[in-house]
TORFIGU-969683 format. One line per 3 residues: number of its first residue (from 1); their letters; for each residue x, y, z of C-alpha. Coordinates in steps of 0.2 Angstrom, whole numbers, plus 5000, padded with zeros to 4 digits. Example, Ala and Ser with C-alpha at 12.3 -4.5 7.8 and 13.67 -1.06 7.14 Angstrom:
2
1) AS) 5062 4978 5039 ~ 5068 4995 5036;
end
This chain:
77
1) MSD) 5440 5391 5510 ~ 5447 5400 5495 ~ 5451 5393 5479;
4) KRL) 5468 5403 5476 ~ 5484 5394 5476 ~ 5496 5400 5490;
7) PIV) 5514 5408 5485 ~ 5530 5400 5487 ~ 5539 5409 5501;
10) KDT) 5555 5416 5495 ~ 5561 5421 5512 ~ 5574 5409 5518;
13) TGL) 5576 5415 5536 ~ 5578 5399 5546 ~ 5579 5387 5533;
16) SLF) 5594 5376 5530 ~ 5601 5371 5513 ~ 5597 5352 5517;
19) YRA) 5579 5358 5521 ~ 5576 5369 5506 ~ 5583 5354 5495;
22) LWR) 5573 5342 5503 ~ 5557 5354 5503 ~ 5560 5356 5484;
25) LQF) 5562 5338 5480 ~ 5545 5333 5489 ~ 5537 5348 5480;
28) VGF) 5543 5343 5463 ~ 5538 5325 5467 ~ 5520 5330 5472;
31) FFF) 5520 5341 5456 ~ 5524 5326 5445 ~ 5517 5312 5455;
34) GPA) 5503 5319 5466 ~ 5485 5319 5465 ~ 5479 5329 5449;
37) ELP) 5466 5342 5453 ~ 5462 5344 5473 ~ 5454 5359 5481;
40) PHR) 5469 5370 5490 ~ 5463 5366 5507 ~ 5466 5347 5502;
43) DPK) 5482 5349 5489 ~ 5498 5342 5496 ~ 5509 5355 5488;
46) EAL) 5499 5369 5497 ~ 5501 5361 5513 ~ 5520 5361 5510;
49) KRG) 5520 5379 5505 ~ 5511 5383 5522 ~ 5522 5373 5533;
52) RAQ) 5537 5382 5524 ~ 5529 5398 5529 ~ 5526 5392 5546;
55) RVL) 5544 5389 5549 ~ 5550 5405 5541 ~ 5538 5414 5553;
58) RAH) 5543 5404 5568 ~ 5562 5409 5563 ~ 5558 5428 5563;
61) EAA) 5548 5427 5578 ~ 5563 5418 5588 ~ 5575 5432 5580;
64) GTQ) 5563 5447 5585 ~ 5562 5453 5568 ~ 5547 5457 5558;
67) APD) 5541 5444 5543 ~ 5536 5450 5528 ~ 5517 5450 5525;
70) EVI) 5517 5438 5512 ~ 5524 5425 5525 ~ 5512 5430 5538;
73) ATA) 5497 5429 5526 ~ 5502 5411 5519 ~ 5507 5404 5536;
76) KS) 5490 5409 5542 ~ 5480 5403 5529;
end
């Protein structure tokens, strides 16, 4: 398990406006009200980033397009 933080995936393929707004609210909520310091594999913000990347990856697979390398790396971590 790496101590490196995951990037927030910029690709929005398959993400509705409502999902993105709700995701951002959850992320900001965890940023201000979440735990102070956790390893990346236990951090809820990192789990949100990973879940978003997995959702984008599934949307690319369903559309038959190639996902960016950043999306694949984040989803598989």
